[in-house]
Each structure stands twice: as structure tokens, then as C-alpha cells.
N, CA, C and O of each residue as an XYZ file, in Angstrom:
964
protein
N      92.599    109.381    103.910
C      93.347    108.561    104.832
C      93.883    107.089    104.008
O      93.126    106.373    103.353
N      95.019    106.895    104.165
C      95.494    105.883    103.240
C      94.877    104.601    104.136
O      94.758    104.564    105.360
N      94.480    103.443    103.052
C      94.230    102.165    103.613
C      95.366    101.326    103.777
O      96.420    101.352    103.142
N      94.983    100.496    104.811
C      95.775     99.255    105.568
C      95.535     98.208    105.277
O      94.416     97.707    105.384
N      96.957     97.412    104.663
C      96.607     96.148    104.018
C      97.589     95.075    105.188
O      98.688     95.529    105.510
N      97.275     94.051    105.631
C      97.943     93.065    106.047
C      98.406     92.210    105.175
O      97.626     91.681    104.383
N      99.901     91.890    105.162
C     100.424     91.058    104.308
C     101.024     89.915    105.121
O     101.797     90.189    106.040
N     100.741     88.766    104.863
C     101.397     87.744    105.562
C     102.624     87.209    104.862
O     102.592     87.357    103.641
N     103.770     86.581    105.387
C     104.827     86.208    104.518
C     105.517     87.317    103.876
O     106.212     87.066    102.892
N     105.396     88.774    104.397
C     105.874     89.770    103.993
C     107.360     90.068    103.415
O     107.678     90.852    102.521
N     108.118     89.268    104.138
C     109.730     89.924    104.145
C     110.428     89.370    102.943
O     111.600     89.682    102.729
N     109.707     88.486    102.067
C     110.664     87.727    101.225
C     109.836     87.363     99.878
O     108.607     87.297     99.882
N     110.506     87.168     98.903
C     109.640     86.488     97.739
C     108.562     87.328     97.310
O     108.720     88.534     97.117
N     107.455     86.726     97.151
C     106.247     87.538     96.420
C     105.953     88.413     97.585
O     105.830     89.599     97.276
N     105.784     88.086     99.063
C     105.201     88.888     99.755
C     105.970     90.281     99.994
O     105.368     91.257    100.439
N     106.996     90.305     99.752
C     108.084     91.476     99.703
C     107.815     92.233     98.305
O     107.796     93.464     98.281
N     107.604     91.447     97.117
C     107.067     92.353     96.074
C     105.877     92.946     96.086
O     105.656     94.038     95.562
N     104.907     92.140     96.786
C     103.486     92.862     96.963
C     103.492     94.026     97.967
O     102.731     94.976     97.783
N     104.352     93.985     99.060
C     104.625     95.069     99.669
C     105.225     96.148     99.440
O     104.936     97.147    100.100
N     106.220     96.187     98.425
C     106.720     97.333     97.750
C     105.903     97.857     96.956
O     105.821     99.084     96.985
N     105.071     97.114     96.028
C     103.884     97.479     94.970
C     102.630     98.306     96.057
O     102.076     99.351     95.716
N     102.408     97.732     97.121
C     101.424     98.380     98.044
C     101.914     99.899     98.399
O     101.140    100.850     98.289
N     103.279    100.046     98.838
C     103.662    101.240     99.239
C     103.991    102.140     98.262
O     104.132    103.308     98.626
N     104.173    101.826     96.903
C     104.127    102.507     96.073
C     102.922    103.294     95.518
O     102.935    104.369     94.918
N     101.868    102.505     95.857
C     100.280    102.821     95.664
C      99.800    103.626     96.687
O      98.652    104.065     96.614
N     100.616    103.917     97.762
C     100.063    104.733     98.963
C      99.363    103.919    100.017
O      98.769    104.496    100.929
N      99.400    102.713     99.945
C      98.604    101.948    101.075
C      99.558    102.044    102.458
O     100.658    102.597    102.465
N      98.980    101.451    103.540
C      99.924    101.380    104.733
C      99.938     99.905    104.676
O      98.968     99.237    104.318
N     101.038     99.440    105.032
C     101.527     97.882    105.030
C     101.900     97.483    106.295
O     102.783     98.088    106.904
N     101.216     96.349    106.846
C     101.673     95.634    108.091
C     102.032     94.266    107.562
O     101.204     93.420    107.226
N     103.614     94.102    107.510
C     103.936     92.748    107.168
C     104.046     91.971    108.225
O     104.345     92.505    109.293
N     103.858     90.727    108.173
C     103.668     89.786    109.266
C     104.260     88.552    108.956
O     103.678     87.877    108.106
N     105.438     88.044    109.528
C     106.213     87.064    109.261
C     107.174     86.472    110.262
O     107.701     87.255    111.053
N     107.476     85.154    110.329
C     108.120     84.642    111.241
C     109.613     85.560    111.543
O     109.934     85.901    112.682
N     110.294     85.822    110.521
C     111.590     86.554    110.742
C     111.452     87.803    109.737
O     110.806     87.771    108.689
N     112.086     88.785    110.175
C     112.308     89.939    109.283
C     113.422     89.711    108.129
O     114.105     88.690    108.207
N     113.606     90.495    107.203
C     114.695     90.555    106.255
C     115.418     91.666    105.945
O     115.002     92.787    106.234
N     116.389     91.493    105.423
C     117.343     93.044    105.386
C     116.391     93.810    104.395
O     116.429     95.021    104.612
N     115.500     93.431    103.313
C     115.074     94.171    102.369
C     113.504     94.764    102.744
O     112.890     95.712    102.254
N     113.123     93.796    103.822
C     111.917     94.603    104.341
C     112.242     95.439    105.391
O     111.443     96.340    105.646
N     113.410     95.315    106.164
C     113.838     96.318    107.087
C     114.232     97.562    106.481
O     114.228     98.611    107.124
N     114.610     97.484    105.136
C     114.877     98.752    104.298
C     113.831     99.581    104.008
O     113.778    100.809    104.071
N     112.930     98.711    103.656
C     111.451     99.308    103.254
C     110.838     99.921    104.404
O     110.269    100.994    104.204
N     110.845     99.427    105.622
C     110.353    100.180    106.804
C     111.228    101.197    107.178
O     110.716    102.152    107.763
N     112.530    101.217    106.959
C     113.259    102.251    107.188
C     113.080    103.646    106.272
O     113.348    104.802    106.598
N     112.524    103.125    104.993
C     112.473    104.422    103.934
C     111.129    104.624    104.133
O     110.885    105.810    103.915
N     110.064    103.961    104.472
C     108.786    104.384    104.672
C     108.318    104.153    106.112
O     107.415    103.388    106.450
N     109.147    105.010    106.999
C     108.545    104.750    108.687
C     107.108    104.954    109.004
O     106.638    104.441    110.020
N     106.385    105.666    108.207
C     105.182    105.916    108.512
C     103.883    105.238    107.963
O     102.716    105.404    108.318
N     104.462    104.352    106.907
C     103.564    103.526    106.270
C     103.725    102.077    106.104
O     102.790    101.402    105.674
N     104.962    101.511    106.450
C     105.428    100.089    106.648
C     105.818     99.759    107.879
O     106.651    100.404    108.516
N     105.169     98.612    108.334
C     105.489     98.107    109.795
C     105.573     96.412    109.424
O     105.153     95.802    108.440
N     106.235     95.980    110.536
C     106.593     94.764    110.873
C     106.062     94.210    111.884
O     105.990     94.855    112.930
N     105.602     92.986    111.819
C     104.855     92.331    113.168
C     105.657     90.807    113.040
O     105.565     90.060    112.066
N     106.388     90.574    114.162
C     106.808     89.010    113.933
C     105.725     88.072    114.413
O     105.022     88.435    115.356
N     105.527     86.878    113.834
C     104.635     86.029    114.308
C     104.654     84.777    113.355
O     104.690     84.827    112.125
N     104.626     83.669    114.117
C     105.061     82.050    113.719
C     103.663     81.801    113.394
O     102.788     81.771    114.259
N     103.422     81.603    112.009
C     101.866     81.099    111.937
C     101.521     79.534    112.182
O     100.391     79.103    111.953
N     102.420     78.830    112.594
C     101.971     77.730    113.433
C     101.533     77.674    114.653
O     101.257     76.620    115.227
N     101.424     78.940    115.199
C     100.706     79.242    116.613
C      99.195     80.035    116.152
O      98.878     81.224    116.124
N      98.588     78.999    115.877
C      97.340     79.240    114.997
C      96.483     79.691    116.176
O      95.598     80.498    115.890
N      96.605     79.257    117.641
C      95.719     79.606    118.600
C      96.119     81.150    119.000
O      95.480     81.676    119.912
N      97.040     81.804    118.418
C      97.445     83.121    118.975
C      96.998     84.234    117.434
O      97.282     85.431    117.477
N      96.442     83.746    116.436
C      96.008     84.465    115.533
C      94.979     85.715    115.856
O      95.161     86.875    115.489
N      94.068     85.319    116.480
C      93.087     86.146    117.005
C      93.565     87.574    117.890
O      93.065     88.697    117.823
N      94.560     87.157    118.620
C      95.352     88.309    119.450
C      95.947     89.026    118.438
O      95.734     90.230    118.291
N      96.785     88.287    117.619
C      97.467     89.079    116.523
C      96.947     90.024    115.679
O      97.697     90.909    115.268
N      95.500     89.989    115.260
C      94.922     90.701    114.567
C      94.373     91.708    115.391
O      94.388     92.872    114.991
N      93.798     91.361    116.696
C      93.410     92.429    117.574
C      94.668     93.512    117.971
O      94.445     94.699    118.209
N      95.635     93.078    117.992
C      96.988     93.976    118.310
C      97.152     94.952    116.827
O      97.455     96.145    116.850
N      96.898     94.205    115.646
C      97.064     95.282    114.628
C      96.044     96.198    114.541
O      96.238     97.361    114.188
N      94.929     95.734    114.851
C      93.647     96.669    114.695
C      93.937     98.044    115.620
O      93.813     99.237    115.346
N      94.399     97.319    116.890
C      94.663     98.433    118.018
C      95.626     99.295    117.521
O      95.462    100.509    117.647
N      96.723     98.788    116.909
C      98.070     99.810    116.595
C      97.532    100.628    115.459
O      97.677    101.847    115.549
N      96.863    100.081    114.283
C      97.055    100.581    112.863
C      95.394    100.766    112.548
O      95.129    101.248    111.446
N      94.533    100.501    113.224
C      93.288    100.487    112.561
C      92.614     99.312    111.885
O      93.244     98.255    111.838
N      91.441     99.377    111.372
C      90.943     98.500    110.757
C      91.603     98.400    109.372
O      91.949     99.374    108.702
N      91.774     96.745    108.921
C      92.437     96.710    107.674
C      91.220     96.963    106.654
O      90.020     96.878    106.918
N      91.804     97.288    105.447
C      91.009     97.559    104.402
C      91.250     95.984    103.501
O      90.297     95.439    102.944
N      92.185     95.594    103.486
C      92.568     94.408    102.767
C      93.622     93.318    103.681
O      94.221     93.738    104.672
N      93.750     91.941    103.226
C      94.185     90.950    103.801
C      94.937     90.075    102.626
O      94.234     89.370    101.903
N      96.168     90.111    102.459
C      96.991     89.226    101.644
C      97.277     87.918    102.319
O      98.168     88.032    103.161
N      96.871     86.922    102.220
C      97.047     85.785    102.750
C      98.054     84.773    101.905
O      97.664     83.790    101.275
N      99.604     85.272    102.035
C     100.594     84.869    101.458
C     101.609     83.829    102.029
O     102.420     83.137    101.415
N     101.370     83.897    103.268
C     102.545     83.160    104.180
C     102.236     81.755    103.808
O     101.036     81.480    103.795
N     103.204     80.659    103.456
C     103.196     79.209    103.341
C     104.278     78.579    103.304
O     105.309     79.125    102.912
N     104.237     77.291    103.711
C     105.362     76.428    103.734
C     105.338     75.748    102.414
O     104.289     75.469    101.832
N     106.638     75.465    101.916
C     106.735     74.855    100.656
C     107.393     73.223    100.655
O     108.042     72.739     99.727
N     106.995     72.456    102.099
C     107.810     71.325    102.083
C     107.590     70.241    101.073
O     106.444     69.795    101.137
N     108.320     69.702    100.187
C     108.269     68.577     99.124
C     108.455     67.520     99.565
O     109.060     67.469    100.636
N     108.038     66.328     98.954
C     108.357     65.211     99.344
C     107.421     64.345     98.806
O     106.288     64.756     98.558
N     107.813     62.967     98.549
C     106.856     61.847     98.169
C     106.034     61.376     99.294
O     106.582     60.941    100.306
N     104.689     61.437     99.179
C     103.566     61.209    100.292
C     104.265     60.045    101.186
O     104.661     60.237    102.335
N     104.349     58.943    100.564
C     104.792     57.700    101.322
C     105.913     57.860    102.261
O     105.978     57.195    103.295
N     106.879     58.813    101.891
C     107.774     58.912    102.946
C     107.913     60.103    103.770
O     108.850     60.270    104.551
N     106.856     61.021    103.559
C     106.960     62.327    104.224
C     106.579     61.948    105.568
O     105.766     61.075    105.873
N     107.391     62.855    106.508
C     106.972     62.643    107.954
C     105.517     63.149    108.305
O     105.186     64.180    107.719
N     104.837     62.736    108.939
C     103.655     63.029    109.504
C     103.385     64.525    110.268
O     102.373     65.212    110.410
N     104.776     64.678    110.679
C     104.745     66.065    111.302
C     104.797     67.212    110.446
O     104.238     68.268    110.742
N     105.630     66.988    109.109
C     105.648     68.000    108.260
C     104.248     67.966    107.644
O     103.751     69.091    107.584
N     103.546     67.071    107.213
C     102.030     67.158    106.893
C     101.023     67.865    107.666
O     100.162     68.576    107.147
N     101.133     67.675    108.828
C     100.581     68.435    109.724
C     100.997     69.934    109.776
O     100.129     70.801    109.877
N     102.120     70.196    109.718
C     102.610     71.758    109.666
C     102.371     72.040    108.517
O     102.274     73.265    108.585
N     102.171     71.712    107.283
C     101.713     72.217    105.944
C     100.255     72.553    106.150
O      99.870     73.636    105.708
N      99.481     71.842    106.702
C      98.016     72.093    106.588
C      97.809     73.025    107.395
O      96.956     73.878    107.152
N      98.677     73.043    108.702
C      98.243     74.308    109.624
C      98.497     75.384    109.272
O      97.636     76.254    109.406
N      99.847     75.723    108.665
C     100.300     77.142    108.266
C      99.657     77.569    107.081
O      99.387     78.765    106.967
N      99.273     76.500    105.875
C      98.966     76.828    104.570
C      97.484     77.037    104.550
O      96.934     77.798    103.754
N      96.765     76.219    105.599
C      95.238     76.277    105.510
C      94.817     76.685    106.578
O      94.244     77.771    106.491
N      94.884     76.115    107.864
C      94.195     76.799    108.913
C      94.671     78.137    109.415
O      93.984     78.857    110.140
N      95.672     78.381    109.065
C      96.360     80.062    109.492
C      95.532     81.034    108.743
O      94.877     81.967    109.208
N      95.678     80.638    107.400
C      94.891     81.871    106.479
C      93.434     81.851    106.675
O      92.785     82.879    106.483
N      92.885     80.776    107.035
C      91.364     80.759    107.234
C      91.051     81.649    108.485
O      90.109     82.436    108.565
N      91.972     81.403    109.427
C      91.788     82.279    110.971
C      92.208     83.702    110.567
O      91.589     84.630    111.087
N      92.930     83.899    109.927
C      93.654     85.332    109.621
C      92.244     86.180    109.076
O      91.830     87.218    109.591
N      91.610     85.458    107.887
C      90.471     85.771    107.129
C      89.382     85.890    108.203
O      88.569     86.809    108.103
N      89.318     85.104    109.126
C      87.869     85.194    110.275
C      87.978     86.535    111.037
O      86.994     87.244    111.249
N      89.277     86.852    111.451
C      89.278     87.859    112.396
C      89.633     89.130    111.610
O      89.362     90.205    112.145
N      90.162     89.126    110.499
C      90.425     90.523    109.683
C      89.038     90.679    108.796
O      88.808     91.781    108.299
N      88.197     89.690    108.611
C      86.914     90.142    108.016
C      85.809     90.840    109.024
O      84.798     91.451    108.679
N      86.209     90.621    110.167
C      85.346     91.170    111.261
C      85.447     92.613    111.209
O      84.383     93.229    111.262
N      86.851     93.468    111.086
C      86.909     94.742    110.775
C      86.220     95.250    109.522
O      85.580     96.302    109.512
N      86.391     94.385    108.361
C      86.087     94.807    106.912
C      84.352     94.815    106.972
O      83.706     95.731    106.465
N      83.789     93.781    107.593
C      82.379     93.984    107.834
C      81.928     94.973    108.554
O      80.757     95.299    108.360
N      82.697     95.686    109.537
C      82.265     96.988    110.109
C      82.207     98.000    109.370
O      81.398     98.914    109.528
N      83.354     97.922    108.180
C      83.784     99.027    107.433
C      82.764     99.085    106.159
O      82.602    100.063    105.429
N      82.095     97.787    106.052
C      81.251     97.620    104.643
C      82.052     97.585    103.451
O      81.611     97.793    102.321
N      83.371     97.286    103.769
C      84.006     97.356    102.242
C      85.424     96.318    102.713
O      85.878     96.234    103.854
N      85.777     95.819    101.865
C      87.318     95.130    102.267
C      87.554     94.139    101.143
O      86.603     93.746    100.467
N      88.980     93.662    100.890
C      89.595     92.807    100.009
C      90.380     91.729    100.737
O      91.188     91.998    101.627
N      90.110     90.507    100.324
C      90.815     89.192    100.478
C      91.308     88.446     99.714
O      90.631     87.633     99.085
N      92.959     88.582     99.564
C      93.429     87.936     98.460
C      94.193     86.560     99.016
O      95.287     86.666     99.569
N      93.587     85.332     98.846
C      94.353     84.136     99.293
C      95.457     83.557     97.861
O      95.067     83.254     96.733
N      96.757     83.548     98.333
C      97.868     83.047     97.451
C      97.594     81.504     97.341
O      97.648     80.759     98.319
N      97.328     81.132     96.204
C      97.299     79.722     96.058
C      98.312     79.501     95.036
O      99.347     80.165     94.982
N      97.971     78.445     94.119
C      99.238     78.148     93.274
C      98.506     77.169     92.085
O      97.492     76.506     92.307
N      99.225     77.212     90.772
C      98.838     76.383     89.860
C      98.904     75.051     90.506
O      98.048     74.246     90.138
N      99.713     74.689     91.352
C      99.859     73.192     91.774
C      98.512     72.821     92.334
O      98.151     71.644     92.355
N      97.743     73.829     92.799
C      96.259     73.273     93.478
C      95.487     72.726     92.286
O      94.573     71.963     92.599
N      95.667     72.961     90.930
C      94.913     72.424     90.077
C      95.662     71.501     89.086
O      95.145     70.480     88.632
N      96.972     71.938     88.762
C      97.633     70.787     87.778
C      98.403     69.698     88.526
O      98.641     68.636     87.952
N      98.802     69.916     89.775
C      99.591     68.925     90.414
C     100.978     69.145     90.137
O     101.354     70.041     89.382
N     101.923     68.179     90.855
C     103.022     68.126     90.525
C     103.796     67.241     91.262
O     103.611     67.354     92.474
N     104.728     66.265     90.880
C     105.551     65.045     91.293
C     106.131     65.710     92.494
O     106.819     66.730     92.444
N     105.726     64.899     93.849
C     106.499     65.323     95.154
C     105.714     66.450     95.938
O     106.074     66.719     97.084
N     104.779     67.036     95.425
C     103.998     68.337     95.998
C     102.477     67.857     96.255
O     101.546     68.653     96.133
N     102.309     66.695     96.567
C     101.152     66.184     96.728
C     100.398     67.131     98.127
O      99.431     67.892     98.123
N     101.022     66.830     98.892
C     100.362     67.839    100.417
C     100.289     69.350     99.966
O      99.252     70.008    100.052
N     101.271     69.756     99.563
C     101.445     71.273     99.412
C     100.161     71.525     98.165
O      99.547     72.590     98.233
N      99.891     70.797     97.352
C      98.962     71.068     96.247
C      97.770     70.633     97.113
O      96.782     71.295     96.796
N      97.532     69.812     98.028
C      96.214     69.763     98.791
C      95.960     71.128     99.359
O      94.810     71.547     99.492
N      96.906     71.755     99.659
C      96.606     72.679    100.814
C      96.029     74.188    100.044
O      95.219     75.012    100.468
N      96.869     74.148     98.654
C      96.538     75.131     97.989
C      95.167     75.043     97.121
O      94.507     76.047     96.854
N      94.867     73.935     96.773
C      93.623     73.683     96.334
C      92.460     74.036     97.400
O      91.376     74.594     97.230
N      93.096     73.492     98.603
C      91.695     73.962     99.944
C      91.345     75.534     99.760
O      90.231     76.058     99.764
N      92.821     76.232     99.573
C      92.188     77.645     99.713
C      91.636     78.271     98.514
O      91.421     79.481     98.459
N      91.422     77.519     97.622
C      90.839     77.939     96.018
C      89.039     77.609     96.660
O      88.120     78.419     96.539
N      88.955     76.602     97.143
C      87.601     76.150     97.511
C      86.934     77.297     98.723
O      85.801     77.778     98.734
N      87.999     77.511     99.643
C      87.783     78.444    100.795
C      87.201     79.674    100.082
O      86.052     80.066    100.289
N      88.139     80.317     99.150
C      87.813     81.458     98.442
C      86.342     81.654     97.937
O      85.564     82.581     98.161
N      86.187     80.536     97.206
C      84.635     80.595     96.520
C      83.401     80.684     97.567
O      82.411     81.384     97.353
N      83.581     79.887     98.728
C      82.446     79.915     99.407
C      82.416     81.356    100.308
O      81.385     82.018    100.427
N      83.646     81.715    100.891
C      83.765     82.945    101.806
C      83.468     84.185    100.840
O      83.145     85.260    101.345
N      83.570     84.051     99.525
C      83.262     85.313     98.867
C      81.703     85.425     98.700
O      81.225     86.453     98.220
N      80.974     84.464     99.060
C      79.516     84.397     99.062
C      78.917     84.927    100.559
O      77.870     85.539    100.768
N      79.827     84.532    101.413
C      79.424     85.209    102.789
C      79.708     86.562    102.802
O      78.867     87.318    103.288
N      80.614     86.952    102.411
C      81.214     88.533    102.616
C      80.654     89.335    101.446
O      80.806     90.553    101.541
N      79.955     88.817    100.222
C      79.879     89.791     99.152
C      78.889     90.776     99.668
O      79.103     91.915     99.253
N      77.896     90.653    100.434
C      76.857     91.647    100.629
C      77.338     92.732    101.080
O      76.731     93.791    100.921
N      78.731     92.651    101.842
C      79.195     93.784    102.641
C      80.323     94.430    101.759
O      81.276     95.027    102.258
N      80.154     94.277    100.505
C      81.313     94.899     99.567
C      82.465     94.471     99.750
O      83.394     95.206     99.413
N      82.757     93.148    100.340
C      83.919     92.628    100.513
C      84.275     91.526     99.450
O      83.507     90.568     99.365
N      85.350     91.582     98.653
C      85.567     90.791     97.611
C      86.753     89.770     98.150
O      87.649     90.121     98.917
N      86.599     88.514     97.634
C      87.635     87.526     98.172
C      88.120     86.640     96.810
O      87.410     85.870     96.163
N      89.391     86.943     96.594
C      89.748     86.086     95.360
C      91.124     85.146     95.789
O      91.863     85.306     96.760
N      91.184     84.244     94.846
C      92.657     83.508     94.872
C      93.619     84.056     93.809
O      93.274     84.278     92.649
N      94.846     84.254     94.293
C      95.969     84.792     93.152
C      96.854     83.325     92.880
O      97.603     82.795     93.701
N      96.577     82.878     91.626
C      97.329     81.217     91.624
C      98.660     81.581     90.891
O      98.568     81.621     89.664
N      99.721     81.817     91.363
C     101.032     81.963     90.581
C     101.485     80.912     90.198
O     101.222     79.903     90.851
N     102.383     80.815     88.913
C     102.999     79.697     88.521
C     104.272     79.588     89.219
O     104.455     80.108     90.320
N     105.181     78.895     88.570
C     106.435     78.705     89.010
C     107.289     80.232     88.928
O     107.339     80.896     87.893
N     107.898     80.611     90.146
C     108.497     81.953     90.095
C     109.806     81.821     90.591
O     110.054     80.795     91.224
N     110.806     82.763     90.407
C     112.168     82.313     91.092
C     112.250     82.927     92.486
O     112.602     84.098     92.626
N     111.932     82.160     93.502
C     111.748     82.367     94.849
C     112.309     81.432     95.467
O     112.444     80.391     94.825
N     112.810     81.458     96.854
C     113.361     80.671     97.965
C     112.453     79.322     97.725
O     113.046     78.243     97.713
N     111.278     79.351     97.565
C     110.313     77.974     97.480
C     110.655     77.178     96.290
O     110.430     75.968     96.291
N     111.194     77.779     95.250
C     111.411     77.506     93.836
C     113.119     76.740     93.492
O     113.461     75.924     92.636
N     113.858     77.401     94.521
C     115.232     77.663     94.347
C     115.806     75.875     93.846
O     116.746     75.709     93.069
N     115.090     74.815     94.417
C     115.422     73.444     94.247
C     115.020     72.996     92.779
O     115.277     71.874     92.341
N     114.488     73.800     92.199
C     114.127     73.366     90.945
C     115.069     74.254     89.766
O     115.090     75.441     89.438
N     115.798     73.075     89.339
C     117.082     73.903     88.546
C     117.285     72.713     87.463
O     116.741     71.621     87.629
N     118.158     73.015     86.270
C     118.187     72.089     85.199
C     117.296     71.698     84.555
O     116.589     72.637     84.190
N     116.864     70.486     84.124
C     115.708     70.135     83.125
C     114.690     70.454     83.652
O     113.865     71.000     82.919
N     114.358     70.268     85.000
C     113.033     70.517     85.464
C     112.780     71.870     85.046
O     112.028     72.064     84.091
N     113.356     72.882     85.689
C     113.268     74.299     85.220
C     113.205     74.494     83.844
O     112.495     75.443     83.513
N     113.816     73.787     82.822
C     113.788     74.306     81.485
C     112.386     73.603     80.735
O     111.746     73.976     79.752
N     112.227     72.538     81.558
C     110.860     71.660     80.928
C     109.641     72.573     81.448
O     108.614     72.582     80.770
N     109.716     73.362     82.656
C     108.560     74.153     82.972
C     108.531     75.506     82.115
O     107.474     75.967     81.684
N     109.821     76.125     81.896
C     109.786     77.109     80.913
C     109.395     76.851     79.517
O     108.863     77.706     78.808
N     109.676     75.635     79.133
C     109.208     75.315     77.420
C     107.799     75.221     77.709
O     107.244     75.847     76.807
N     107.035     74.815     78.409
C     105.658     74.986     78.779
C     104.926     76.404     78.544
O     103.783     76.637     78.151
N     105.837     77.160     78.869
C     105.157     78.624     78.501
C     105.048     79.087     77.307
O     106.101     79.124     76.671
N     103.693     79.620     76.561
C     103.737     80.218     75.530
C     104.660     81.493     75.270
O     104.955     81.892     74.144
N     105.031     82.015     76.342
C     105.999     83.236     76.480
C     107.371     82.835     76.559
O     108.261     83.671     76.403
N     107.674     81.376     76.837
C     109.151     81.049     76.768
C     109.692     81.477     78.024
O     110.921     81.527     78.086
N     108.973     81.823     79.123
C     109.714     82.453     80.312
C     108.931     82.131     81.505
O     107.780     81.741     81.309
N     109.374     82.230     82.757
C     108.816     82.109     83.912
C     107.905     83.231     84.356
O     108.284     84.297     83.870
N     106.937     83.337     85.039
C     106.241     84.503     85.344
C     107.279     85.054     86.599
O     107.952     84.228     87.216
N     107.342     86.316     86.880
C     108.195     86.724     88.131
C     107.298     87.308     89.298
O     106.119     87.613     89.119
N     107.893     87.425     90.391
C     107.174     88.186     91.537
C     106.533     89.584     91.288
O     105.511     89.914     91.888
N     107.107     90.335     90.458
C     106.450     91.803     90.301
C     105.019     91.378     89.277
O     103.934     91.957     89.333
N     105.308     90.418     88.517
C     103.807     90.054     87.719
C     102.845     89.740     88.810
O     101.816     90.403     88.939
N     103.128     88.807     89.552
C     101.914     88.322     90.470
C     102.036     89.427     91.471
O     100.984     89.264     92.090
N     102.550     90.303     91.955
C     102.293     91.471     92.798
C     101.439     92.282     92.030
O     100.424     92.653     92.620
N     101.594     92.676     90.799
C     100.821     93.874     90.153
C      99.423     93.263     90.020
O      98.474     94.045     90.084
N      99.204     92.079     89.860
C      97.717     91.274     89.791
C      97.122     91.433     91.020
O      95.893     91.454     91.086
N      98.074     91.595     92.396
C      97.307     91.524     93.526
C      96.810     92.847     93.648
O      95.693     93.094     94.105
N      97.752     93.852     93.181
C      97.283     95.235     93.428
C      95.975     95.415     92.535
O      95.106     96.212     92.888
N      95.888     94.887     91.725
C      94.669     95.270     90.690
C      93.447     94.629     91.478
O      92.388     95.256     91.500
N      93.558     93.341     92.160
C      92.597     92.969     92.711
C      92.138     93.680     93.994
O      91.092     93.364     94.560
N      92.962     94.661     94.438
C      92.767     95.722     95.710
C      92.111     97.030     95.079
O      91.596     97.891     95.793
N      92.154     97.099     93.975
C      91.726     98.672     93.205
C      90.387     98.404     93.140
O      89.839     97.312     93.293
N      89.780     99.713     92.847
C      88.391     99.846     92.653
C      87.875     99.200     91.297
O      86.702     98.884     91.099
N      88.955     99.044     90.358
C      88.698     98.759     89.120
C      88.214     97.167     89.270
O      87.393     96.674     88.496
N      88.747     96.529     90.217
C      88.309     95.040     90.449
C      87.198     94.764     91.533
O      87.084     93.748     92.219
N      86.384     95.922     91.537
C      85.339     95.631     92.473
C      84.210     94.853     92.298
O      83.339     94.668     93.148
N      84.254     94.254     90.816
C      83.145     93.118     90.622
C      83.674     91.802     90.368
O      83.018     91.015     89.686
N      85.015     91.421     90.941
C      85.753     90.255     90.741
C      85.807     89.853     92.308
O      86.427     90.431     93.201
N      84.983     88.697     92.398
C      85.184     88.020     93.504
C      84.874     86.601     93.389
O      84.088     86.290     92.494
N      85.362     85.663     94.152
C      85.207     84.305     94.193
C      85.888     83.896     92.909
O      85.302     82.975     92.341
N      86.937     84.326     92.324
C      87.690     84.029     91.293
C      88.955     83.547     91.437
O      89.348     83.470     92.601
N      89.801     83.155     90.463
C      91.188     82.648     90.668
C      92.068     83.564     89.342
O      92.008     83.385     88.126
N      92.589     84.220     89.859
C      93.721     84.868     88.812
C      94.927     83.869     88.668
O      95.489     83.510     89.703
N      95.287     83.476     87.661
C      96.542     82.892     87.449
C      97.351     83.537     86.759
O      97.168     83.884     85.593
N      98.364     83.760     87.463
C      99.656     84.440     86.734
C     100.870     83.511     86.530
O     101.698     83.340     87.425
N     100.956     82.867     85.220
C     101.997     81.770     85.190
C     102.562     81.773     83.906
O     102.963     80.686     83.491
N     102.711     83.013     83.001
C     103.350     83.111     81.723
C     102.667     82.161     80.797
O     103.125     81.944     79.675
N     101.527     81.560     81.263
C     100.742     80.833     80.153
C     100.991     79.464     80.471
O     100.224     78.680     79.913
N     101.887     78.949     81.243
C     102.191     77.287     81.080
C     101.039     76.829     81.499
O     101.172     75.611     81.388
N      99.872     77.060     81.958
C      98.795     75.989     82.098
C      97.511     76.288     80.904
O      96.337     75.918     80.903
N      98.131     76.941     80.124
C      97.207     77.270     78.915
C      96.985     76.021     78.049
O      96.278     76.084     77.043
């Protein structure tokens, strides 16, 4: 029986790349996002028995329990959860609207914690599972104009470490994937000198791409990664080396 994986923020960028890699590796994918995309719709059309879409706005944290219950009812207990959905508002803290700060914390921290809370109940019953929290190198390096975003990603790293201790005895691993700058919607504002500066920092002379990070995610779900937990896997073409 194929293992089912819940992927939040599945319809574009890294989430879409992860979904594609999972399908290639014979997983069942339940993608959850606020809106669907042409690429993800095509994926569901091409794989109607193994790729599914659930619309959900992660700012509605009070409904996450019901979301997970409905997924379990329709598709069975998840083997893995990929906490990928996130907002990327940037802005200097002193001039950032409070509502944007609250929204970032709700979607980037509270929502993945609650998703892990309810998805891990099924994993505890199965006595096996994988949780991958998608962080960012910004959580440890910092970047001008991304203080709140960096705070949320740093919070996920701390969440990973403690949760891995809570769930380890049930053979459930919890890890953080920390991508560097990649060419996605979230980084499309980084052009010109900023982008050149980030690229120059890499020993490989390039940015990592979403397929690199998706491949690392796939590894964390594999049997070969069964002894890796509470860790951060950095995929940034070496820019933080």
C-alpha cells in the first residue's frame, strides 16, 4: 500500500517540486493550499489516483483540526507531513504593519505546529512517520528586511528539536529543511546586485533550486534517513559555508 503524504503549500514553488518528486517515488500526495495552480491541476489530472488537492487558508488556524480529520477520513492516516506553506512578507520592522506581523506568525508558526499536532496523532497510532518543517537559512543567518520572517523560521527550527524528542520513541522523525535562496515567487523581488551578491557567496557559484530541496525532502522520508531526527538539512549551494 502506497504511503500518503500531506504537503502544505503544494501548488507552486518548492511545494510543487516536492509533490512531483513524491509522485515519481510512488507516494500518495494530498496537497493543501489556499489556491490551486495550473501545474498542480495538471499533476492531479495525470495522477488521479495518487494526487489530490484540498483548498485551505492557513490563517484559519481554528479549522486545522477539522482539515486533518477530513484528510484522514478520505485518504487514511498520513505517513508524512511536509510543513511547507508560508508567507514571505518583507519589510523593515519599524514600518511593518502589525497585521502583517500577526499574519506571518499565524501562518508560518502556529499553522505548522497545529498541523503537526493533528497529523502526528495518526503517526503515533501507526508507530511510524516523518515530519519535515520547511525553514530557511534566514532563520540562522538573518537578512535585512526579513526580521519577522526570520523569527518565524527560527521558531520552526526550535520546534523541530523538541518535537523530535516527543515523537522519537514512536519511530517518528522530525527534521527541518533549510533552503537557501531559490528562484521562487517568494524571492522574485531579489534581482540585480542583491541576487548577484547572494550567488557570489556560494562556493558552487549558483543558487540552489527547488528540485535540489525537493530531493533532500524525499531523502528525509526514506528508510535511509530513519536515524536522522532533530536535524536541520541545509540546501543552499554552500552559501552559508
